[in-house]
C-alpha positions in Angstrom: 0.0 0.0 0.0 1.1 3.6 -0.3 -0.2 4.5 3.1 2.1 5.6 6.0 1.6 2.6 8.2 3.0 0.3 5.5 5.8 2.6 4.4 7.2 3.9 7.6 9.7 1.4 9.0 12.1 1.7 11.9 15.8 2.1 10.9 18.3 1.4 13.6 22.0 1.8 13.0 24.7 1.0 15.6 28.3 1.7 15.0 31.0 0.3 17.3 32.0 3.1 19.6 29.3 5.3 18.4 27.0 7.3 20.6 23.3 6.5 20.9 20.5 8.9 20.0 17.6 9.6 17.7 17.6 11.4 14.4 14.5 12.7 12.7 15.1 13.1 9.0 13.4 11.6 6.0 15.3 8.6 4.6 14.6 5.8 2.1 15.7 2.2 2.3 17.8 2.8 -0.8 20.0 5.0 1.3 21.3 1.9 3.1 23.8 0.8 0.4 25.6 4.1 0.1 25.6 4.4 3.9 27.2 1.0 4.5 29.7 1.6 1.6 30.8 4.9 3.1 31.1 3.5 6.6 33.2 0.6 5.2 35.4 3.0 3.4 34.3 1.7 0.0 33.7 3.9 -3.1 30.1 4.0 -4.1 29.2 3.5 -7.8 28.1 6.6 -9.8 24.4 7.0 -10.4 23.1 5.7 -7.1 19.7 7.1 -6.2 20.3 6.8 -2.4 22.4 9.0 -0.2 24.7 8.1 2.6 23.2 8.6 6.1 26.7 8.7 7.6 26.5 12.4 8.2 23.4 11.9 10.4 25.3 9.4 12.5 27.7 12.2 13.4 25.1 14.9 13.7 21.6 13.7 14.6 20.1 17.1 14.1 21.1 17.1 10.4 18.3 16.9 7.9 19.3 15.2 4.7 16.3 15.8 2.5 12.8 17.0 2.0 11.2 13.9 0.6 11.0 10.1 0.7 9.4 8.2 -2.1 7.8 4.8 -2.2 6.0 2.9 -4.9 3.4 0.1 -5.1 1.9 -1.7 -8.0 -1.8 -2.7 -8.0 -4.1 -4.0 -10.7 -2.0 -2.5 -13.6 -1.5 0.9 -12.0 1.5 2.2 -10.2 1.2 4.1 -6.9 3.9 6.7 -6.3 3.8 8.1 -2.8 5.9 11.0 -1.6 6.4 11.8 2.1 7.4 15.3 3.2 7.7 16.5 6.7 4.0 17.5 6.7 2.3 15.7 3.8 1.9 12.3 2.1 1.1 12.9 -1.6 0.2 9.9 -3.8 -0.5 9.5 -7.5 -1.8 6.4 -9.2 -0.5 6.1 -12.8 -1.4 3.7 -15.6 1.2 1.8 -17.6 0.7 4.5 -20.3 1.7 7.3 -17.8 -1.8 8.7 -17.2 -2.6 9.9 -13.7 -5.9 8.3 -12.7 -6.1 9.3 -9.0 -4.3 11.5 -6.5 -4.6 11.9 -2.8 -3.1 14.1 -0.1 -2.9 13.7 3.6 -1.7 16.2 6.2 0.4 13.9 8.4 0.6 16.4 11.3 -3.2 17.1 11.5 -4.2 13.6 10.4 -1.5 11.0 11.1 -4.0 8.2 10.6 -4.7 9.3 7.0 -8.4 9.5 7.4 -9.2 12.6 5.3 -8.0 13.1 1.8 -7.5 16.8 1.7 -6.5 16.6 -2.0 -10.2 16.7 -2.8 -10.6 20.1 -1.4 -10.5 22.9 -4.0 -8.3 25.1 -1.8 -5.6 22.5 -2.0 -5.3 22.3 -5.8 -2.2 24.5 -5.9 -0.5 22.5 -3.2 -1.3 19.3 -5.1 0.2 20.7 -8.2 3.3 21.8 -6.3 3.7 18.4 -4.7 3.2 16.7 -8.1 6.1 18.8 -9.5 8.3 17.9 -6.5 7.5 14.2 -6.9 8.7 14.3 -10.5 11.8 16.3 -9.6 12.7 13.7 -7.0 11.4 10.6 -8.8 14.5 9.7 -10.7 14.0 6.3 -12.2 10.2 6.3 -11.9 9.7 6.3 -15.6 5.9 6.4 -15.6 6.0 9.7 -13.8 8.3 11.2 -16.4 5.8 10.8 -19.2 3.3 13.3 -17.7 
């Protein structure tokens, strides 16, 4: 699913001799490989979509990014969901690249995702802005590039 409860997973990293603590930045699971490579002193291949989380291990207040993207395929459509600090924005796209459904949840006011505020006319500009951000950050999500 593209909903928060299915996409939000705990990520625990422990380094020998490292100090404990909590960080609160948006990350994606594809950030694990470049993180482990950097920590092991290995060179990461060019073109990776993920980013190393090693700087966050040194400074837990550091914010590495504005978005985290997930995808899910269901009945021939592809759901692309983008999480920002405040919102979860999702588009369902056909194989041909046509957007057939969009939703938007305010994760601060409605963490249970019970009210799709994307249906409200006053949120149309926000929806358009988030759609643009999704495409800017959706490297490799080819169906999104066709719009």
